[in-house]
Gaussian input, Z-matrix of N, CA and C with variables (Angstrom, degrees):
# hf/3-21g

backbone

0 1
 N
 C     1     B1
 C     2     B2     1     A1
 N     3     B3     2     A2     1     D1
 C     4     B4     3     A3     2     D2
 C     5     B5     4     A4     3     D3
 N     6     B6     5     A5     4     D4
 C     7     B7     6     A6     5     D5
 C     8     B8     7     A7     6     D6
 N     9     B9     8     A8     7     D7
 C    10    B10     9     A9     8     D8
 C    11    B11    10    A10     9     D9
 N    12    B12    11    A11    10    D10
 C    13    B13    12    A12    11    D11
 C    14    B14    13    A13    12    D12
 N    15    B15    14    A14    13    D13
 C    16    B16    15    A15    14    D14
 C    17    B17    16    A16    15    D15
 N    18    B18    17    A17    16    D16
 C    19    B19    18    A18    17    D17
 C    20    B20    19    A19    18    D18
 N    21    B21    20    A20    19    D19
 C    22    B22    21    A21    20    D20
 C    23    B23    22    A22    21    D21
 N    24    B24    23    A23    22    D22
 C    25    B25    24    A24    23    D23
 C    26    B26    25    A25    24    D24
 N    27    B27    26    A26    25    D25
 C    28    B28    27    A27    26    D26
 C    29    B29    28    A28    27    D27
 N    30    B30    29    A29    28    D28
 C    31    B31    30    A30    29    D29
 C    32    B32    31    A31    30    D30
 N    33    B33    32    A32    31    D31
 C    34    B34    33    A33    32    D32
 C    35    B35    34    A34    33    D33
 N    36    B36    35    A35    34    D34
 C    37    B37    36    A36    35    D35
 C    38    B38    37    A37    36    D36
 N    39    B39    38    A38    37    D37
 C    40    B40    39    A39    38    D38
 C    41    B41    40    A40    39    D39
 N    42    B42    41    A41    40    D40
 C    43    B43    42    A42    41    D41
 C    44    B44    43    A43    42    D42
 N    45    B45    44    A44    43    D43
 C    46    B46    45    A45    44    D44
 C    47    B47    46    A46    45    D45
 N    48    B48    47    A47    46    D46
 C    49    B49    48    A48    47    D47
 C    50    B50    49    A49    48    D48
 N    51    B51    50    A50    49    D49
 C    52    B52    51    A51    50    D50
 C    53    B53    52    A52    51    D51
 N    54    B54    53    A53    52    D52
 C    55    B55    54    A54    53    D53
 C    56    B56    55    A55    54    D54
 N    57    B57    56    A56    55    D55
 C    58    B58    57    A57    56    D56
 C    59    B59    58    A58    57    D57
 N    60    B60    59    A59    58    D58
 C    61    B61    60    A60    59    D59
 C    62    B62    61    A61    60    D60
 N    63    B63    62    A62    61    D61
 C    64    B64    63    A63    62    D62
 C    65    B65    64    A64    63    D63
 N    66    B66    65    A65    64    D64
 C    67    B67    66    A66    65    D65
 C    68    B68    67    A67    66    D66
 N    69    B69    68    A68    67    D67
 C    70    B70    69    A69    68    D68
 C    71    B71    70    A70    69    D69
 N    72    B72    71    A71    70    D70
 C    73    B73    72    A72    71    D71
 C    74    B74    73    A73    72    D72
 N    75    B75    74    A74    73    D73
 C    76    B76    75    A75    74    D74
 C    77    B77    76    A76    75    D75
 N    78    B78    77    A77    76    D76
 C    79    B79    78    A78    77    D77
 C    80    B80    79    A79    78    D78
 N    81    B81    80    A80    79    D79
 C    82    B82    81    A81    80    D80
 C    83    B83    82    A82    81    D81
 N    84    B84    83    A83    82    D82
 C    85    B85    84    A84    83    D83
 C    86    B86    85    A85    84    D84
 N    87    B87    86    A86    85    D85
 C    88    B88    87    A87    86    D86
 C    89    B89    88    A88    87    D87
 N    90    B90    89    A89    88    D88
 C    91    B91    90    A90    89    D89
 C    92    B92    91    A91    90    D90
 N    93    B93    92    A92    91    D91
 C    94    B94    93    A93    92    D92
 C    95    B95    94    A94    93    D93
 N    96    B96    95    A95    94    D94
 C    97    B97    96    A96    95    D95
 C    98    B98    97    A97    96    D96
 N    99    B99    98    A98    97    D97
 C   100   B100    99    A99    98    D98
 C   101   B101   100   A100    99    D99
 N   102   B102   101   A101   100   D100
 C   103   B103   102   A102   101   D101
 C   104   B104   103   A103   102   D102
 N   105   B105   104   A104   103   D103
 C   106   B106   105   A105   104   D104
 C   107   B107   106   A106   105   D105
 N   108   B108   107   A107   106   D106
 C   109   B109   108   A108   107   D107
 C   110   B110   109   A109   108   D108
 N   111   B111   110   A110   109   D109
 C   112   B112   111   A111   110   D110
 C   113   B113   112   A112   111   D111
 N   114   B114   113   A113   112   D112
 C   115   B115   114   A114   113   D113
 C   116   B116   115   A115   114   D114
 N   117   B117   116   A116   115   D115
 C   118   B118   117   A117   116   D116
 C   119   B119   118   A118   117   D117
 N   120   B120   119   A119   118   D118
 C   121   B121   120   A120   119   D119
 C   122   B122   121   A121   120   D120
 N   123   B123   122   A122   121   D121
 C   124   B124   123   A123   122   D122
 C   125   B125   124   A124   123   D123
 N   126   B126   125   A125   124   D124
 C   127   B127   126   A126   125   D125
 C   128   B128   127   A127   126   D126
 N   129   B129   128   A128   127   D127
 C   130   B130   129   A129   128   D128
 C   131   B131   130   A130   129   D129
 N   132   B132   131   A131   130   D130
 C   133   B133   132   A132   131   D131
 C   134   B134   133   A133   132   D132
 N   135   B135   134   A134   133   D133
 C   136   B136   135   A135   134   D134
 C   137   B137   136   A136   135   D135
 N   138   B138   137   A137   136   D136
 C   139   B139   138   A138   137   D137
 C   140   B140   139   A139   138   D138
 N   141   B141   140   A140   139   D139
 C   142   B142   141   A141   140   D140
 C   143   B143   142   A142   141   D141
 N   144   B144   143   A143   142   D142
 C   145   B145   144   A144   143   D143
 C   146   B146   145   A145   144   D144
 N   147   B147   146   A146   145   D145
 C   148   B148   147   A147   146   D146
 C   149   B149   148   A148   147   D147
 N   150   B150   149   A149   148   D148
 C   151   B151   150   A150   149   D149
 C   152   B152   151   A151   150   D150
 N   153   B153   152   A152   151   D151
 C   154   B154   153   A153   152   D152
 C   155   B155   154   A154   153   D153
 N   156   B156   155   A155   154   D154
 C   157   B157   156   A156   155   D155
 C   158   B158   157   A157   156   D156
 N   159   B159   158   A158   157   D157
 C   160   B160   159   A159   158   D158
 C   161   B161   160   A160   159   D159
 N   162   B162   161   A161   160   D160
 C   163   B163   162   A162   161   D161
 C   164   B164   163   A163   162   D162
 N   165   B165   164   A164   163   D163
 C   166   B166   165   A165   164   D164
 C   167   B167   166   A166   165   D165
 N   168   B168   167   A167   166   D166
 C   169   B169   168   A168   167   D167
 C   170   B170   169   A169   168   D168
 N   171   B171   170   A170   169   D169
 C   172   B172   171   A171   170   D170
 C   173   B173   172   A172   171   D171
 N   174   B174   173   A173   172   D172
 C   175   B175   174   A174   173   D173
 C   176   B176   175   A175   174   D174
 N   177   B177   176   A176   175   D175
 C   178   B178   177   A177   176   D176
 C   179   B179   178   A178   177   D177
 N   180   B180   179   A179   178   D178
 C   181   B181   180   A180   179   D179
 C   182   B182   181   A181   180   D180
 N   183   B183   182   A182   181   D181
 C   184   B184   183   A183   182   D182
 C   185   B185   184   A184   183   D183
 N   186   B186   185   A185   184   D184
 C   187   B187   186   A186   185   D185
 C   188   B188   187   A187   186   D186
 N   189   B189   188   A188   187   D187
 C   190   B190   189   A189   188   D188
 C   191   B191   190   A190   189   D189
 N   192   B192   191   A191   190   D190
 C   193   B193   192   A192   191   D191
 C   194   B194   193   A193   192   D192
 N   195   B195   194   A194   193   D193
 C   196   B196   195   A195   194   D194
 C   197   B197   196   A196   195   D195
 N   198   B198   197   A197   196   D196
 C   199   B199   198   A198   197   D197
 C   200   B200   199   A199   198   D198
 N   201   B201   200   A200   199   D199
 C   202   B202   201   A201   200   D200
 C   203   B203   202   A202   201   D201
 N   204   B204   203   A203   202   D202
 C   205   B205   204   A204   203   D203
 C   206   B206   205   A205   204   D204
 N   207   B207   206   A206   205   D205
 C   208   B208   207   A207   206   D206
 C   209   B209   208   A208   207   D207
 N   210   B210   209   A209   208   D208
 C   211   B211   210   A210   209   D209
 C   212   B212   211   A211   210   D210
 N   213   B213   212   A212   211   D211
 C   214   B214   213   A213   212   D212
 C   215   B215   214   A214   213   D213
 N   216   B216   215   A215   214   D214
 C   217   B217   216   A216   215   D215
 C   218   B218   217   A217   216   D216
 N   219   B219   218   A218   217   D217
 C   220   B220   219   A219   218   D218
 C   221   B221   220   A220   219   D219
 N   222   B222   221   A221   220   D220
 C   223   B223   222   A222   221   D221
 C   224   B224   223   A223   222   D222
 N   225   B225   224   A224   223   D223
 C   226   B226   225   A225   224   D224
 C   227   B227   226   A226   225   D225
 N   228   B228   227   A227   226   D226
 C   229   B229   228   A228   227   D227
 C   230   B230   229   A229   228   D228
 N   231   B231   230   A230   229   D229
 C   232   B232   231   A231   230   D230
 C   233   B233   232   A232   231   D231
 N   234   B234   233   A233   232   D232
 C   235   B235   234   A234   233   D233
 C   236   B236   235   A235   234   D234
 N   237   B237   236   A236   235   D235
 C   238   B238   237   A237   236   D236
 C   239   B239   238   A238   237   D237
 N   240   B240   239   A239   238   D238
 C   241   B241   240   A240   239   D239
 C   242   B242   241   A241   240   D240
 N   243   B243   242   A242   241   D241
 C   244   B244   243   A243   242   D242
 C   245   B245   244   A244   243   D243
 N   246   B246   245   A245   244   D244
 C   247   B247   246   A246   245   D245
 C   248   B248   247   A247   246   D246
 N   249   B249   248   A248   247   D247
 C   250   B250   249   A249   248   D248
 C   251   B251   250   A250   249   D249
 N   252   B252   251   A251   250   D250
 C   253   B253   252   A252   251   D251
 C   254   B254   253   A253   252   D252
 N   255   B255   254   A254   253   D253
 C   256   B256   255   A255   254   D254
 C   257   B257   256   A256   255   D255
 N   258   B258   257   A257   256   D256
 C   259   B259   258   A258   257   D257
 C   260   B260   259   A259   258   D258
 N   261   B261   260   A260   259   D259
 C   262   B262   261   A261   260   D260
 C   263   B263   262   A262   261   D261
 N   264   B264   263   A263   262   D262
 C   265   B265   264   A264   263   D263
 C   266   B266   265   A265   264   D264
 N   267   B267   266   A266   265   D265
 C   268   B268   267   A267   266   D266
 C   269   B269   268   A268   267   D267
 N   270   B270   269   A269   268   D268
 C   271   B271   270   A270   269   D269
 C   272   B272   271   A271   270   D270
 N   273   B273   272   A272   271   D271
 C   274   B274   273   A273   272   D272
 C   275   B275   274   A274   273   D273
 N   276   B276   275   A275   274   D274
 C   277   B277   276   A276   275   D275
 C   278   B278   277   A277   276   D276
 N   279   B279   278   A278   277   D277
 C   280   B280   279   A279   278   D278
 C   281   B281   280   A280   279   D279
 N   282   B282   281   A281   280   D280
 C   283   B283   282   A282   281   D281
 C   284   B284   283   A283   282   D282
 N   285   B285   284   A284   283   D283
 C   286   B286   285   A285   284   D284
 C   287   B287   286   A286   285   D285
 N   288   B288   287   A287   286   D286
 C   289   B289   288   A288   287   D287
 C   290   B290   289   A289   288   D288
 N   291   B291   290   A290   289   D289
 C   292   B292   291   A291   290   D290
 C   293   B293   292   A292   291   D291
 N   294   B294   293   A293   292   D292
 C   295   B295   294   A294   293   D293
 C   296   B296   295   A295   294   D294
 N   297   B297   296   A296   295   D295
 C   298   B298   297   A297   296   D296
 C   299   B299   298   A298   297   D297
 N   300   B300   299   A299   298   D298
 C   301   B301   300   A300   299   D299
 C   302   B302   301   A301   300   D300
 N   303   B303   302   A302   301   D301
 C   304   B304   303   A303   302   D302
 C   305   B305   304   A304   303   D303
 N   306   B306   305   A305   304   D304
 C   307   B307   306   A306   305   D305
 C   308   B308   307   A307   306   D306
 N   309   B309   308   A308   307   D307
 C   310   B310   309   A309   308   D308
 C   311   B311   310   A310   309   D309
 N   312   B312   311   A311   310   D310
 C   313   B313   312   A312   311   D311
 C   314   B314   313   A313   312   D312
 N   315   B315   314   A314   313   D313
 C   316   B316   315   A315   314   D314
 C   317   B317   316   A316   315   D315
 N   318   B318   317   A317   316   D316
 C   319   B319   318   A318   317   D317
 C   320   B320   319   A319   318   D318
 N   321   B321   320   A320   319   D319
 C   322   B322   321   A321   320   D320
 C   323   B323   322   A322   321   D321
 N   324   B324   323   A323   322   D322
 C   325   B325   324   A324   323   D323
 C   326   B326   325   A325   324   D324
 N   327   B327   326   A326   325   D325
 C   328   B328   327   A327   326   D326
 C   329   B329   328   A328   327   D327
 N   330   B330   329   A329   328   D328
 C   331   B331   330   A330   329   D329
 C   332   B332   331   A331   330   D330
 N   333   B333   332   A332   331   D331
 C   334   B334   333   A333   332   D332
 C   335   B335   334   A334   333   D333

   B1=1.4179
   B2=1.5776
   B3=1.1319
   B4=1.4868
   B5=1.5335
   B6=1.3449
   B7=1.3883
   B8=1.4486
   B9=1.3804
   B10=1.4443
   B11=1.4940
   B12=1.2718
   B13=1.4510
   B14=1.4959
   B15=1.3655
   B16=1.4341
   B17=1.5754
   B18=1.3188
   B19=1.4257
   B20=1.5318
   B21=1.2355
   B22=1.5035
   B23=1.5549
   B24=1.3213
   B25=1.4730
   B26=1.4906
   B27=1.3638
   B28=1.4877
   B29=1.4773
   B30=1.4058
   B31=1.3502
   B32=1.5980
   B33=1.2724
   B34=1.3986
   B35=1.4981
   B36=1.2807
   B37=1.4981
   B38=1.4510
   B39=1.3338
   B40=1.3608
   B41=1.5438
   B42=1.3619
   B43=1.4652
   B44=1.4851
   B45=1.3729
   B46=1.5181
   B47=1.5328
   B48=1.3520
   B49=1.5226
   B50=1.4515
   B51=1.3525
   B52=1.5648
   B53=1.5370
   B54=1.3256
   B55=1.3980
   B56=1.6174
   B57=1.3219
   B58=1.4046
   B59=1.5925
   B60=1.2724
   B61=1.5445
   B62=1.5294
   B63=1.3571
   B64=1.4475
   B65=1.6430
   B66=1.2926
   B67=1.5177
   B68=1.5149
   B69=1.4095
   B70=1.5277
   B71=1.4918
   B72=1.2300
   B73=1.4860
   B74=1.4662
   B75=1.3227
   B76=1.3966
   B77=1.5270
   B78=1.2651
   B79=1.5857
   B80=1.5908
   B81=1.3096
   B82=1.4835
   B83=1.4293
   B84=1.2759
   B85=1.5361
   B86=1.5421
   B87=1.4487
   B88=1.5214
   B89=1.4414
   B90=1.3289
   B91=1.5097
   B92=1.4628
   B93=1.3223
   B94=1.4137
   B95=1.5396
   B96=1.2799
   B97=1.5306
   B98=1.5256
   B99=1.3338
   B100=1.5356
   B101=1.5466
   B102=1.4159
   B103=1.4142
   B104=1.5860
   B105=1.1639
   B106=1.4646
   B107=1.6412
   B108=1.3680
   B109=1.4842
   B110=1.3200
   B111=1.3585
   B112=1.4771
   B113=1.5364
   B114=1.3158
   B115=1.4924
   B116=1.5478
   B117=1.2859
   B118=1.5529
   B119=1.5893
   B120=1.3333
   B121=1.5098
   B122=1.5975
   B123=1.3639
   B124=1.4325
   B125=1.5311
   B126=1.3748
   B127=1.4123
   B128=1.4942
   B129=1.3825
   B130=1.4344
   B131=1.4938
   B132=1.3486
   B133=1.5049
   B134=1.4975
   B135=1.2125
   B136=1.4302
   B137=1.5601
   B138=1.2270
   B139=1.5190
   B140=1.4772
   B141=1.3291
   B142=1.5049
   B143=1.5091
   B144=1.2579
   B145=1.4433
   B146=1.5173
   B147=1.3215
   B148=1.4638
   B149=1.4642
   B150=1.2623
   B151=1.4781
   B152=1.4162
   B153=1.2451
   B154=1.4297
   B155=1.5372
   B156=1.2852
   B157=1.4545
   B158=1.5554
   B159=1.2471
   B160=1.4049
   B161=1.5234
   B162=1.2827
   B163=1.4823
   B164=1.5084
   B165=1.4078
   B166=1.3743
   B167=1.6445
   B168=1.2928
   B169=1.4794
   B170=1.6362
   B171=1.3066
   B172=1.4622
   B173=1.5361
   B174=1.3656
   B175=1.4635
   B176=1.5118
   B177=1.3496
   B178=1.5310
   B179=1.5557
   B180=1.4201
   B181=1.4018
   B182=1.4906
   B183=1.4082
   B184=1.4578
   B185=1.5619
   B186=1.3157
   B187=1.3815
   B188=1.5964
   B189=1.3599
   B190=1.4752
   B191=1.4991
   B192=1.3102
   B193=1.4914
   B194=1.5818
   B195=1.3732
   B196=1.5130
   B197=1.4698
   B198=1.3979
   B199=1.4279
   B200=1.5435
   B201=1.2179
   B202=1.4834
   B203=1.5194
   B204=1.2676
   B205=1.4129
   B206=1.5366
   B207=1.2531
   B208=1.5091
   B209=1.5011
   B210=1.3403
   B211=1.4651
   B212=1.5172
   B213=1.3464
   B214=1.5245
   B215=1.5123
   B216=1.3177
   B217=1.4588
   B218=1.5852
   B219=1.4007
   B220=1.3407
   B221=1.5958
   B222=1.3245
   B223=1.3931
   B224=1.5337
   B225=1.2372
   B226=1.5364
   B227=1.5187
   B228=1.2590
   B229=1.4130
   B230=1.5237
   B231=1.3097
   B232=1.4386
   B233=1.6695
   B234=1.3021
   B235=1.3695
   B236=1.6503
   B237=1.2164
   B238=1.5160
   B239=1.5245
   B240=1.3235
   B241=1.4492
   B242=1.5351
   B243=1.2962
   B244=1.4474
   B245=1.4990
   B246=1.3561
   B247=1.4730
   B248=1.4675
   B249=1.2915
   B250=1.4143
   B251=1.5481
   B252=1.2692
   B253=1.5743
   B254=1.5530
   B255=1.2388
   B256=1.5517
   B257=1.4952
   B258=1.3931
   B259=1.5427
   B260=1.5097
   B261=1.3986
   B262=1.4985
   B263=1.4641
   B264=1.2910
   B265=1.5207
   B266=1.5520
   B267=1.3534
   B268=1.3849
   B269=1.5731
   B270=1.2534
   B271=1.5264
   B272=1.5311
   B273=1.3193
   B274=1.4191
   B275=1.4509
   B276=1.3755
   B277=1.4696
   B278=1.5370
   B279=1.2760
   B280=1.5073
   B281=1.5871
   B282=1.3210
   B283=1.5710
   B284=1.6186
   B285=1.3125
   B286=1.4445
   B287=1.5532
   B288=1.3045
   B289=1.4681
   B290=1.6214
   B291=1.2666
   B292=1.5531
   B293=1.5902
   B294=1.3114
   B295=1.4537
   B296=1.4503
   B297=1.3102
   B298=1.4322
   B299=1.5826
   B300=1.3721
   B301=1.4381
   B302=1.5049
   B303=1.2923
   B304=1.4796
   B305=1.5337
   B306=1.2904
   B307=1.5160
   B308=1.5961
   B309=1.1311
   B310=1.4558
   B311=1.5796
   B312=1.3382
   B313=1.4721
   B314=1.5614
   B315=1.3043
   B316=1.4473
   B317=1.4704
   B318=1.3743
   B319=1.4615
   B320=1.4951
   B321=1.2773
   B322=1.5548
   B323=1.4340
   B324=1.3342
   B325=1.4737
   B326=1.5722
   B327=1.2745
   B328=1.4834
   B329=1.6456
   B330=1.2788
   B331=1.3776
   B332=1.4763
   B333=1.4464
   B334=1.3989
   B335=1.5284
   A1=105.44
   A2=124.42
   A3=134.09
   A4=108.01
   A5=112.27
   A6=127.10
   A7=109.89
   A8=121.31
   A9=127.67
   A10=111.09
   A11=118.70
   A12=128.96
   A13=108.33
   A14=119.99
   A15=120.68
   A16=108.18
   A17=111.94
   A18=121.68
   A19=110.07
   A20=117.83
   A21=122.03
   A22=111.43
   A23=115.47
   A24=120.71
   A25=104.40
   A26=113.68
   A27=121.06
   A28=113.30
   A29=120.70
   A30=116.76
   A31=116.42
   A32=116.07
   A33=120.20
   A34=112.45
   A35=117.11
   A36=120.28
   A37=115.33
   A38=118.15
   A39=123.70
   A40=115.52
   A41=112.50
   A42=117.67
   A43=115.59
   A44=116.51
   A45=118.80
   A46=105.87
   A47=106.44
   A48=118.46
   A49=109.39
   A50=116.47
   A51=117.74
   A52=106.57
   A53=115.19
   A54=114.17
   A55=110.54
   A56=114.13
   A57=120.72
   A58=112.38
   A59=112.60
   A60=117.15
   A61=107.84
   A62=118.58
   A63=121.13
   A64=104.78
   A65=114.90
   A66=120.12
   A67=111.79
   A68=112.81
   A69=119.78
   A70=103.79
   A71=118.19
   A72=119.01
   A73=109.08
   A74=121.20
   A75=124.99
   A76=111.25
   A77=112.35
   A78=122.34
   A79=104.02
   A80=119.25
   A81=118.03
   A82=110.33
   A83=118.09
   A84=121.00
   A85=107.00
   A86=112.93
   A87=114.21
   A88=112.54
   A89=119.64
   A90=122.20
   A91=112.93
   A92=119.79
   A93=119.77
   A94=114.47
   A95=115.30
   A96=124.19
   A97=108.88
   A98=117.19
   A99=120.35
   A100=107.43
   A101=117.80
   A102=119.03
   A103=111.15
   A104=115.38
   A105=120.04
   A106=102.15
   A107=116.94
   A108=114.70
   A109=117.48
   A110=119.61
   A111=124.02
   A112=114.08
   A113=113.78
   A114=120.78
   A115=112.04
   A116=115.60
   A117=119.40
   A118=102.91
   A119=113.84
   A120=120.77
   A121=106.78
   A122=111.95
   A123=114.83
   A124=109.94
   A125=115.26
   A126=120.23
   A127=107.64
   A128=118.92
   A129=122.18
   A130=108.84
   A131=110.15
   A132=120.56
   A133=113.98
   A134=127.09
   A135=124.84
   A136=114.26
   A137=116.47
   A138=120.44
   A139=110.98
   A140=114.54
   A141=116.49
   A142=114.16
   A143=115.22
   A144=117.05
   A145=108.42
   A146=112.93
   A147=119.96
   A148=111.99
   A149=122.95
   A150=124.01
   A151=109.25
   A152=123.34
   A153=130.41
   A154=110.48
   A155=123.50
   A156=125.69
   A157=110.07
   A158=120.38
   A159=128.71
   A160=108.63
   A161=116.85
   A162=118.13
   A163=117.18
   A164=116.56
   A165=122.00
   A166=113.23
   A167=114.02
   A168=115.66
   A169=107.52
   A170=110.85
   A171=116.64
   A172=110.56
   A173=119.88
   A174=116.26
   A175=106.91
   A176=111.39
   A177=119.01
   A178=100.78
   A179=111.31
   A180=120.81
   A181=107.09
   A182=118.31
   A183=120.65
   A184=108.00
   A185=114.11
   A186=123.33
   A187=106.74
   A188=119.65
   A189=117.81
   A190=107.07
   A191=113.61
   A192=117.99
   A193=108.77
   A194=110.95
   A195=116.59
   A196=103.78
   A197=112.12
   A198=120.77
   A199=111.69
   A200=119.64
   A201=126.27
   A202=110.82
   A203=120.68
   A204=125.30
   A205=115.37
   A206=118.22
   A207=120.33
   A208=109.08
   A209=115.55
   A210=120.20
   A211=104.95
   A212=111.96
   A213=120.96
   A214=109.57
   A215=118.96
   A216=121.16
   A217=108.92
   A218=122.09
   A219=126.38
   A220=108.53
   A221=116.43
   A222=122.27
   A223=108.29
   A224=119.33
   A225=123.31
   A226=108.46
   A227=121.06
   A228=125.49
   A229=106.95
   A230=122.15
   A231=125.04
   A232=104.82
   A233=119.03
   A234=123.93
   A235=108.06
   A236=117.11
   A237=122.58
   A238=112.17
   A239=113.93
   A240=119.42
   A241=111.79
   A242=117.29
   A243=122.37
   A244=114.77
   A245=112.45
   A246=117.68
   A247=114.07
   A248=117.37
   A249=124.92
   A250=113.72
   A251=111.59
   A252=119.42
   A253=109.38
   A254=117.03
   A255=121.85
   A256=107.96
   A257=118.54
   A258=119.73
   A259=112.84
   A260=115.16
   A261=113.47
   A262=114.23
   A263=115.46
   A264=116.52
   A265=113.26
   A266=115.62
   A267=118.34
   A268=109.86
   A269=117.01
   A270=123.18
   A271=109.79
   A272=121.52
   A273=119.10
   A274=118.67
   A275=115.06
   A276=123.09
   A277=108.18
   A278=118.90
   A279=119.02
   A280=112.63
   A281=111.82
   A282=117.17
   A283=102.75
   A284=113.41
   A285=120.95
   A286=112.55
   A287=112.25
   A288=117.46
   A289=107.07
   A290=111.98
   A291=119.52
   A292=106.15
   A293=110.69
   A294=118.14
   A295=107.34
   A296=121.96
   A297=120.81
   A298=104.02
   A299=114.40
   A300=122.88
   A301=112.06
   A302=118.04
   A303=122.42
   A304=109.72
   A305=114.00
   A306=119.13
   A307=109.50
   A308=114.41
   A309=123.45
   A310=109.08
   A311=114.14
   A312=118.04
   A313=113.26
   A314=119.28
   A315=122.75
   A316=112.29
   A317=119.76
   A318=123.92
   A319=111.63
   A320=115.87
   A321=123.31
   A322=108.36
   A323=114.17
   A324=119.79
   A325=110.01
   A326=112.96
   A327=118.20
   A328=104.65
   A329=117.71
   A330=123.12
   A331=108.24
   A332=115.22
   A333=116.44
   A334=110.01
   D1=139.32
   D2=22.34
   D3=-102.29
   D4=169.53
   D5=167.44
   D6=-102.97
   D7=122.24
   D8=177.99
   D9=-111.13
   D10=107.59
   D11=-169.03
   D12=-110.31
   D13=109.03
   D14=178.15
   D15=-104.11
   D16=128.67
   D17=171.25
   D18=-109.14
   D19=139.85
   D20=-174.62
   D21=-145.97
   D22=153.97
   D23=176.92
   D24=-73.27
   D25=130.90
   D26=-169.48
   D27=-57.15
   D28=-32.59
   D29=-176.91
   D30=-69.74
   D31=-2.87
   D32=174.50
   D33=-71.70
   D34=-17.60
   D35=178.67
   D36=-60.13
   D37=-25.93
   D38=176.50
   D39=-85.75
   D40=-12.99
   D41=-174.51
   D42=-108.01
   D43=-20.63
   D44=179.87
   D45=-155.12
   D46=160.54
   D47=-178.07
   D48=-73.18
   D49=118.39
   D50=177.01
   D51=-70.08
   D52=-34.11
   D53=-176.55
   D54=-62.43
   D55=-41.60
   D56=179.36
   D57=-70.55
   D58=-30.38
   D59=174.66
   D60=-63.73
   D61=-44.23
   D62=-173.10
   D63=-70.67
   D64=-33.75
   D65=-179.19
   D66=-68.25
   D67=-35.47
   D68=-179.63
   D69=-66.82
   D70=-51.45
   D71=-172.74
   D72=-66.74
   D73=-42.60
   D74=179.02
   D75=-55.54
   D76=-53.49
   D77=-174.77
   D78=-60.88
   D79=-39.86
   D80=-178.25
   D81=-66.13
   D82=-36.13
   D83=179.93
   D84=-65.29
   D85=-47.26
   D86=-179.31
   D87=-64.47
   D88=-34.06
   D89=179.61
   D90=-59.40
   D91=-19.78
   D92=176.17
   D93=-70.56
   D94=-15.22
   D95=179.87
   D96=58.37
   D97=26.59
   D98=177.05
   D99=-90.16
   D100=-23.86
   D101=-170.43
   D102=-126.78
   D103=159.21
   D104=-179.77
   D105=-88.49
   D106=142.48
   D107=178.17
   D108=-59.86
   D109=-34.26
   D110=-177.54
   D111=-68.34
   D112=-14.44
   D113=-179.91
   D114=-100.25
   D115=-8.91
   D116=-170.55
   D117=-93.10
   D118=129.99
   D119=175.08
   D120=-126.77
   D121=139.92
   D122=179.93
   D123=-139.81
   D124=147.89
   D125=-170.09
   D126=-157.27
   D127=160.17
   D128=-176.09
   D129=-140.09
   D130=144.53
   D131=179.43
   D132=-126.95
   D133=126.18
   D134=175.11
   D135=-76.38
   D136=148.31
   D137=174.69
   D138=-112.00
   D139=107.11
   D140=179.73
   D141=-81.18
   D142=-25.14
   D143=178.37
   D144=-130.41
   D145=123.74
   D146=-177.72
   D147=-155.02
   D148=172.74
   D149=173.33
   D150=-138.28
   D151=132.38
   D152=172.12
   D153=-127.22
   D154=175.43
   D155=179.97
   D156=-52.11
   D157=-52.41
   D158=175.26
   D159=-103.00
   D160=120.70
   D161=-172.37
   D162=-61.30
   D163=-17.81
   D164=178.90
   D165=-96.84
   D166=5.99
   D167=-178.10
   D168=-74.82
   D169=127.81
   D170=172.93
   D171=-85.08
   D172=154.48
   D173=-178.52
   D174=-150.24
   D175=161.67
   D176=167.52
   D177=-138.04
   D178=134.80
   D179=176.75
   D180=-125.07
   D181=122.11
   D182=-179.90
   D183=-111.55
   D184=127.92
   D185=177.03
   D186=-105.08
   D187=123.42
   D188=174.30
   D189=-113.81
   D190=111.66
   D191=-175.93
   D192=-98.52
   D193=124.16
   D194=-173.89
   D195=-128.71
   D196=164.46
   D197=173.27
   D198=-72.21
   D199=146.53
   D200=-172.27
   D201=-59.82
   D202=155.44
   D203=166.06
   D204=119.74
   D205=-5.74
   D206=-178.74
   D207=-83.51
   D208=144.46
   D209=-175.56
   D210=-74.94
   D211=158.39
   D212=-175.45
   D213=-58.57
   D214=-39.00
   D215=-173.91
   D216=-69.23
   D217=-32.27
   D218=175.22
   D219=-67.42
   D220=-47.97
   D221=-176.97
   D222=-64.55
   D223=-37.35
   D224=177.84
   D225=-67.09
   D226=-44.54
   D227=-178.03
   D228=-65.06
   D229=-43.52
   D230=-177.18
   D231=-64.35
   D232=-44.38
   D233=-177.21
   D234=-64.57
   D235=-42.44
   D236=176.41
   D237=-61.76
   D238=-46.19
   D239=178.93
   D240=-58.25
   D241=-49.83
   D242=176.86
   D243=-61.30
   D244=-45.79
   D245=175.14
   D246=-55.61
   D247=-44.42
   D248=179.95
   D249=-60.98
   D250=-52.18
   D251=178.22
   D252=-60.75
   D253=-50.05
   D254=-174.63
   D255=-67.70
   D256=-40.65
   D257=178.08
   D258=-66.96
   D259=-32.44
   D260=174.13
   D261=-74.31
   D262=-38.43
   D263=176.53
   D264=-64.03
   D265=-40.15
   D266=-175.19
   D267=-112.33
   D268=60.88
   D269=-171.80
   D270=-62.88
   D271=-28.34
   D272=-179.34
   D273=-88.22
   D274=3.01
   D275=-179.93
   D276=-75.56
   D277=137.40
   D278=-174.40
   D279=-73.26
   D280=-38.60
   D281=-169.80
   D282=-134.27
   D283=121.82
   D284=168.89
   D285=-129.25
   D286=123.29
   D287=-175.15
   D288=-128.87
   D289=156.04
   D290=176.71
   D291=-137.77
   D292=144.01
   D293=-178.73
   D294=-137.46
   D295=125.81
   D296=176.04
   D297=-106.98
   D298=125.47
   D299=-173.89
   D300=-120.79
   D301=133.19
   D302=171.37
   D303=-75.78
   D304=131.12
   D305=172.54
   D306=-70.97
   D307=144.51
   D308=174.61
   D309=-70.26
   D310=157.46
   D311=179.94
   D312=-64.19
   D313=-12.15
   D314=-179.52
   D315=-77.24
   D316=-13.20
   D317=176.85
   D318=-52.39
   D319=125.77
   D320=176.73
   D321=-133.39
   D322=166.63
   D323=179.69
   D324=-160.84
   D325=156.06
   D326=173.91
   D327=-122.56
   D328=140.99
   D329=175.79
   D330=-123.83
   D331=125.23
   D332=-175.75
   D333=-120.51

């Protein structure tokens, strides 16, 4: 844990390295020192159809899913750290948002 999921407007693929975007978000999560590197997973998905206030606004939205139990100030600090790193990397993107979400108790996994 955690899962770092990056959604972005698809036209960004021509403007920046999505691989580096994932790495930037991933490293920001790790820099919090809340999680072990071997437990952290990151991935990205383009959004081809979306709507924002201005139809030409590019965006990046990062969701960091974590196990429940962290205090609000820790979650807010994590969110701000990821936001700062991604915003610096993607300084030309119109909208950058980060959300830290507690996973439900129904989360399960298998490790092989």
